[in-house]
C-alpha positions in Angstrom: 0.0 0.0 0.0 2.8 2.4 0.9 4.5 1.7 -2.5 1.3 2.4 -4.4 0.9 5.7 -2.4 4.4 6.7 -3.1 4.1 6.0 -6.8 0.9 8.0 -7.0 2.6 11.0 -5.4 5.7 10.7 -7.5 3.6 10.5 -10.7 1.5 13.5 -9.9 4.6 15.5 -8.8 6.4 14.6 -12.0 3.4 15.6 -14.2 3.2 19.0 -12.6 6.9 19.6 -12.0 7.6 21.8 -15.0 4.7 24.3 -14.5 4.1 24.2 -10.8 7.3 23.6 -8.8 8.0 27.3 -8.6 4.4 28.5 -8.0 3.6 30.5 -4.9 1.2 27.6 -3.8 4.1 25.1 -4.0 6.5 27.4 -2.1 3.9 27.8 0.6 3.4 24.0 0.8 7.2 23.5 1.0 7.4 26.1 3.8 4.7 24.4 5.9 6.3 20.9 5.3 9.8 22.0 6.2 9.1 24.3 9.2 11.0 23.2 12.3 10.5 24.3 15.9 14.1 25.7 15.9 13.2 28.0 12.9 10.6 29.9 14.9 11.8 33.0 16.8 11.3 33.0 20.6 8.8 35.8 20.6 6.7 34.1 18.0 6.6 30.9 20.1 5.5 32.9 23.2 2.8 34.5 21.1 1.6 31.1 19.9 1.3 29.9 23.5 -0.8 33.0 24.2 -3.0 32.3 21.2 -3.4 28.7 22.4 -4.5 29.8 25.8 -6.9 32.3 24.3 -8.4 29.7 22.0 -8.8 27.2 24.9 -11.0 29.7 26.8 -13.3 30.1 23.8 -13.5 26.3 23.3 -14.5 25.9 27.0 -17.1 28.8 26.7 -18.8 27.3 23.7 -18.8 23.6 24.4 -22.4 23.5 25.7 -24.0 25.9 23.2 -26.9 24.3 21.4 -25.4 24.4 17.9 -22.2 22.9 19.2 -24.0 20.2 21.1 -25.7 19.3 17.8 -22.4 19.1 15.9 -20.7 17.2 18.7 -23.7 14.8 18.8 -23.3 14.2 15.1 -19.5 13.8 15.2 -19.7 11.4 18.1 -22.5 9.4 16.5 -20.2 8.9 13.5 -17.8 7.6 16.1 -16.0 6.1 17.7 -17.3 6.8 21.2 -13.9 6.1 22.6 -10.6 7.2 21.3 -7.4 9.1 22.0 -8.8 12.6 21.4 -10.5 15.0 23.8 -13.8 16.6 23.3 -13.3 19.8 25.4 -15.7 20.3 28.2 -16.9 16.7 28.4 -15.5 13.4 29.4 -16.0 12.1 25.9 -13.0 10.9 23.8 -13.1 10.0 20.2 -11.3 10.0 16.9 -9.2 13.0 15.6 -11.8 13.9 13.0 -14.8 13.9 15.5 -12.8 15.8 18.1 -11.6 18.4 15.7 -15.1 19.1 14.4 -16.6 19.3 17.9 -13.8 21.6 19.3 -13.7 23.8 16.2 -17.4 24.4 16.5 -17.1 25.1 20.3 -14.5 27.8 19.9 -16.4 29.9 17.4 -19.6 30.6 19.4 -18.6 33.1 22.1 -17.1 35.4 19.4 -14.0 35.8 21.5 -11.6 33.8 19.4 -8.7 35.6 17.7 -8.6 37.4 14.3 -5.9 38.4 11.8 -6.8 41.8 10.5 -5.2 41.7 7.0 -6.8 38.4 6.0 -10.0 38.9 8.0 -9.6 35.4 9.2 -10.0 33.6 12.6 -7.1 31.2 12.7 -7.3 29.7 16.1 -10.7 28.0 15.6 -9.5 26.0 12.6 -5.9 25.4 13.5 -5.8 24.4 17.2 -8.7 21.9 17.2 -7.3 19.6 14.4 -3.7 20.0 15.5 -4.5 19.2 19.1 -6.6 16.2 18.2 -3.9 14.7 15.9 -1.2 15.5 18.4 -3.1 13.6 21.1 -3.7 10.7 18.7 -0.1 10.3 17.7 1.5 11.3 20.9 3.3 14.3 19.4 5.5 16.5 21.6 4.5 20.0 22.6 7.3 21.4 20.4 5.8 19.6 17.4 2.4 20.8 18.2 3.6 24.4 18.4 5.5 24.1 15.1 2.4 22.6 13.4 0.1 25.4 14.7 2.5 28.1 13.5 2.5 26.4 10.1 -1.3 26.4 10.1 -1.5 30.1 11.0 1.1 31.1 8.4 -0.7 29.2 5.6 -4.2 30.2 6.5 -3.4 33.9 6.9 -1.6 34.1 3.6 -4.4 32.3 1.8 -6.9 34.7 3.3 -4.8 37.7 2.2 -4.4 36.1 -1.3 -8.2 35.7 -1.8 -8.7 39.5 -1.5 -11.5 41.8 -0.2 -14.0 40.7 -2.8 -13.9 37.1 -1.4 -15.1 38.2 2.0 -18.2 39.9 0.7 -19.8 36.5 0.1 -17.5 33.9 1.7 -16.6 33.4 5.3 -12.8 33.3 5.0 -12.5 31.2 8.2 -14.4 28.5 6.5 -12.6 28.7 3.2 -9.0 29.6 3.9 -9.5 27.6 7.1 -9.4 24.2 5.3 -5.9 24.9 4.1 -4.8 26.2 7.5 -6.0 22.9 9.1 -4.4 20.8 6.4 -1.1 22.6 6.9 -1.1 22.1 10.7 -2.1 18.4 10.5 0.2 17.8 7.5 3.1 19.1 9.5 2.3 16.8 12.4 2.1 13.8 10.0 5.4 14.6 8.5 4.3 15.3 5.0 7.0 16.3 2.6 6.6 19.3 0.3 4.9 17.2 -2.5 2.4 15.6 -0.2 1.7 18.9 1.5 0.8 20.4 -1.9 -1.6 17.5 -2.5 -3.1 18.1 1.0 -3.6 21.7 0.0 -5.3 20.6 -3.2 -7.7 18.3 -1.4 -8.4 20.9 1.3 -9.1 23.7 -1.2 -11.5 21.8 -3.2 -13.6 21.3 -0.1 -13.5 25.0 1.0 -16.9 26.5 1.8 -18.8 29.0 4.0 -21.3 31.7 2.9 -22.4 34.7 4.8 -26.1 34.3 4.0 -26.8 32.7 7.3 -26.5 36.1 9.0 -29.9 37.2 7.6 -31.8 34.6 9.5 -29.4 34.0 12.4 -28.8 30.4 11.4 -26.3 28.1 13.0 -24.0 27.9 10.0 -21.0 29.8 11.4 -20.2 26.9 13.8 -20.6 24.4 10.9 -18.1 26.4 8.8 -15.4 25.9 11.4 -16.2 22.3 12.1 -16.2 21.5 8.4 -12.9 23.4 7.8 -11.1 21.7 10.6 -12.5 18.3 9.5 -11.9 18.8 5.8 -8.3 20.0 6.3 -7.5 17.1 8.6 -9.0 14.7 6.1 -7.0 16.2 3.3 -3.7 15.8 5.2 -4.4 12.2 6.1 -5.4 11.4 2.5 -2.2 13.0 1.2 -0.2 11.0 3.7 -1.7 7.9 2.2 -0.8 9.0 -1.4 -4.1 10.6 -2.4 -3.4 13.4 -4.9 -4.9 16.9 -5.1 -4.8 19.8 -7.5 -1.3 21.1 -8.0 -2.4 24.8 -7.9 -5.8 24.8 -6.1 -5.4 28.5 -5.2 -4.3 30.4 -8.3 -5.1 27.8 -11.0 -7.5 28.8 -13.8 -10.3 26.8 -12.1 -9.0 27.1 -8.6 -10.3 28.9 -5.5 -9.5 32.5 -6.7 -11.2 31.9 -10.0 -14.4 30.8 -8.3 -14.3 32.7 -5.0 -12.7 36.1 -5.8 -13.6 38.9 -8.2 -10.3 39.8 -9.8 -8.4 41.0 -6.8 -6.7 37.8 -5.7 -2.9 38.4 -5.4 -0.7 35.3 -5.6 2.3 37.3 -4.3 0.6 37.2 -0.9 1.0 33.4 -0.7 4.7 33.4 -0.1 5.1 36.9 1.2 8.1 36.9 3.6 8.0 33.2 4.4 10.4 32.6 7.3 11.0 36.3 8.0 7.5 37.8 8.3 5.6 35.8 11.0 2.0 36.5 10.3 0.9 34.7 13.5 2.5 37.6 15.5 0.1 40.0 13.7 -2.9 38.2 15.1 -5.3 40.1 17.4 -7.1 39.0 20.6 -10.8 39.9 20.9 -11.9 42.0 23.8 -15.6 42.4 23.1 -17.7 39.2 22.6 -18.9 40.3 19.2 -18.0 40.3 15.5 -14.6 42.0 15.1 -16.0 44.6 12.7 -17.9 46.1 15.6 -14.8 46.5 17.9 -13.2 49.7 16.4 -16.4 51.7 16.6 -17.1 50.3 20.1 -13.7 51.4 21.4 -14.0 54.8 19.7 -17.4 55.3 21.3 -16.0 54.4 24.7 -13.1 56.8 24.2 -15.5 59.6 23.3 -17.6 58.9 26.4 -14.6 58.8 28.7 -13.1 62.0 27.2 -16.3 64.0 27.6 -17.8 62.3 30.7 -20.7 61.2 28.7 -23.5 58.9 30.1 -25.5 56.5 27.9 -28.7 58.5 28.4 -27.0 61.6 27.0 -26.5 60.0 23.6 -29.0 61.0 20.9 -27.2 59.5 17.9 -24.0 57.7 16.9 -22.6 57.6 13.4 -20.0 55.0 12.9 -17.4 55.6 10.1 -16.6 52.2 8.8 -15.0 50.1 6.0 -17.0 48.3 3.4 -16.5 44.9 5.0 -18.3 46.1 8.1 -21.3 47.2 6.0 -21.3 43.9 4.1 -21.3 41.7 7.2 -23.2 43.8 9.7 -25.6 45.5 7.4 -28.1 42.6 7.0 -28.6 42.4 10.8 -31.2 45.1 11.7 -33.3 43.5 14.4 -31.4 40.6 15.9 -33.6 37.8 17.2 -30.9 35.8 19.1 -27.9 36.5 21.2 -25.6 35.2 18.5 -27.2 37.3 15.8 -27.0 40.4 18.0 -23.2 40.1 18.0 -23.3 41.1 14.4 -25.5 44.2 15.1 -23.4 47.3 15.2 -26.1 49.1 17.1 -26.5 46.4 19.8 -22.8 46.1 20.4 -22.4 49.9 20.8 -25.4 50.1 23.0 -24.0 47.4 25.3 -20.6 49.0 25.4 -22.1 52.4 26.2 -24.1 51.0 29.1 -21.6 48.6 30.6 -18.1 49.7 29.4 -17.7 46.6 27.2 -19.9 44.1 25.3 -19.3 40.9 27.1 -20.9 37.5 27.2 -23.1 38.2 30.2 -24.1 41.6 28.9 -25.3 40.1 25.6 -27.3 37.3 27.4 -29.0 39.6 29.8 -29.5 42.8 27.9 -29.3 42.4 24.1 -33.1 42.8 23.8 -33.7 45.2 26.8 -35.6 48.4 26.1 -32.5 50.6 26.9 -30.4 48.6 24.5 -32.9 48.6 21.6 -33.5 52.3 22.1 -29.8 53.2 21.7 -29.3 50.5 19.0 -31.8 52.2 16.8 -29.8 55.5 17.0 -26.6 53.9 15.6 -25.9 54.1 11.8 -23.0 53.1 9.7 -21.5 55.2 6.9 -18.6 54.3 4.6 -15.5 56.3 5.4 -12.8 56.7 2.8 -9.9 56.8 5.3 -11.2 53.8 7.2 -11.9 51.9 4.1 -8.6 52.7 2.5 -6.7 51.4 5.6 -8.7 48.2 5.8 -7.9 45.3 6.2 -4.3 46.0 7.3 -5.6 48.5 9.9 -9.0 48.6 11.5 -9.5 52.3 12.4 -12.5 53.2 14.7 -14.2 56.6 14.2 -17.5 57.7 15.6 -19.5 61.0 15.6 -21.8 61.3 18.6 -24.7 63.8 18.8 -25.8 64.4 22.4 -29.2 65.2 23.7 -28.2 68.8 24.4 -27.0 69.3 20.8 -23.3 68.8 21.1 -21.3 67.0 18.4 -18.4 64.9 19.7 -15.9 62.7 18.0 -14.0 59.5 19.0 -11.2 57.8 17.2 -8.9 54.8 17.9 -6.2 53.6 15.6 -5.7 50.1 17.2 -8.7 48.4 18.9 -7.9 46.7 22.2 -6.4 43.4 21.5 -4.4 44.4 18.4 -0.7 43.7 18.5 0.1 47.3 19.4 -2.6 47.4 22.0 -2.5 43.7 23.1 -3.7 41.8 26.1 -1.1 40.7 28.7 -0.9 37.2 30.0 -2.7 38.3 33.1 -5.5 39.7 31.0 -5.6 36.5 28.9 -5.8 34.4 32.0 -8.6 36.5 33.4 -10.4 36.3 30.1 -10.1 32.5 30.1 -11.6 32.4 33.6 -14.5 34.6 32.5 -15.2 32.3 29.6 -15.1 29.2 31.8 -17.4 30.8 34.3 -19.8 31.7 31.6 -20.0 28.1 30.4 -20.0 26.5 33.8 -18.8 23.0 34.5 -15.2 23.9 34.9 -14.0 25.0 38.3 -11.7 28.0 38.5 -8.9 25.9 39.9 -9.1 23.4 37.0 -9.2 26.2 34.5 -6.2 27.9 36.0 -4.3 24.6 36.1 -5.0 24.0 32.4 -4.0 27.5 31.5 -0.7 27.1 33.4 0.0 23.9 31.6 -0.7 25.4 28.2 1.9 28.1 28.8 4.4 25.3 29.3 3.4 23.5 26.1 7.0 23.6 24.7 8.1 21.3 27.5 5.5 18.6 27.0 7.1 15.3 26.0 3.7 14.2 24.6 0.4 16.0 24.1 -2.2 14.8 26.5 -5.7 15.8 27.6 -6.0 19.5 28.5 -8.9 19.3 30.9 -10.7 16.6 32.7 -13.8 18.2 34.2 -17.1 16.7 35.2 -19.3 17.2 32.1 -21.9 20.0 32.1 -25.5 18.8 31.8 -25.6 19.7 28.1 -22.3 17.9 27.3 -23.4 14.8 29.3 -26.7 14.8 27.5 -25.0 15.0 24.1 -22.7 12.0 25.0 -25.7 10.0 26.4 -27.8 10.6 23.3 -25.2 9.3 20.9 -24.3 6.4 23.2 -27.9 5.2 23.4 -28.9 2.4 21.0 -31.1 3.5 18.1 -34.8 3.0 18.7 
């Protein structure tokens, strides 16, 4: 079987050698395959540990959410019901594929997972779940896990940048570029060489999916996007390891991803931009507010204006947010949110909560997203396209607001880096506190257990093997999910 697989890879590699060996896609695959722990600068490794801790908090926070329980129930039903991989927040263990799907869905519910500005891509939720699952399955070291995750970030971010702004108007980049990010991370753990990594990219890219239409009705699709991307990328890497071949230039080929998913602005030069010298993972931002990242610049600008002028929420008559086109494309369809999750994509709701409570957190959304005070202020918020903000996007996410007060004053707020951006980042103490808030929100994980897990994650480079991160008593929702798939069919 191994001989057949090797022959298949060699044949496809030979067929495409003349035209594709020097392509940006091929160079990106070679980078992901060849990346070693020792190649990664110390500050980048520390940043990766911080991102891992940040992701873990989101995974714990989302594990019992209804859409996640549904996806986990499905994944566990496909089986097996016992295996080497952890389903975070429950006592269930299963296969790498099922665990990756469940944990990827869980970490994209609270809207607190990280984001890379330039690619408009959430890397953590599609990189860490499949990488962790495979590392647990094969007993990989913590050093190998970190190197694999860096490879996943570097690939996914560059694919997102390559696809361009037009892609994001229709497609959820985390679901599309996320398949290649997951394939790179898992492929690195499986030891794929450059040729097989390129095949993994081909199989991952042909499965890329994720459309924004779900926002109009507040459907559950966003969690399916990340579950699918993590699972599809993992599948692609395992298939490539077995000799399965994929398109040689799935990204920039004449019938590849850019041809079908972008509108003329895809830039192949972004794929191998600064490989090994520019560490895109270090550009990734943490999320402070529990909402769509497009709302954060305006929320922070409003809070700045309120602080500078001693303004109270009841003194606000109108807020005009000066935004980039991407914010209008994603947030514009949400005018009267009917659920907590949909409200996180409502600019007015986010700003109303921030004005009332100083931030738009998980508890504030749950308790107040439909309150009379929130809706009254929400309806006074509008978005207008701003040339400066739009021109800087997506490399920089500037926040600008114009506030009209009830006594007729016109006030302005501006921030050049939202809280959580690399230049305005969260400290390890703030990340630990955020993780505890996320765990408390979900319930089922004691503060001591959460702190112990966070402390271990910051020592990931010292792990001889990757084991279970958390062993809590399952929450009622998680226990019900496991029980339902364990029960015999009627």
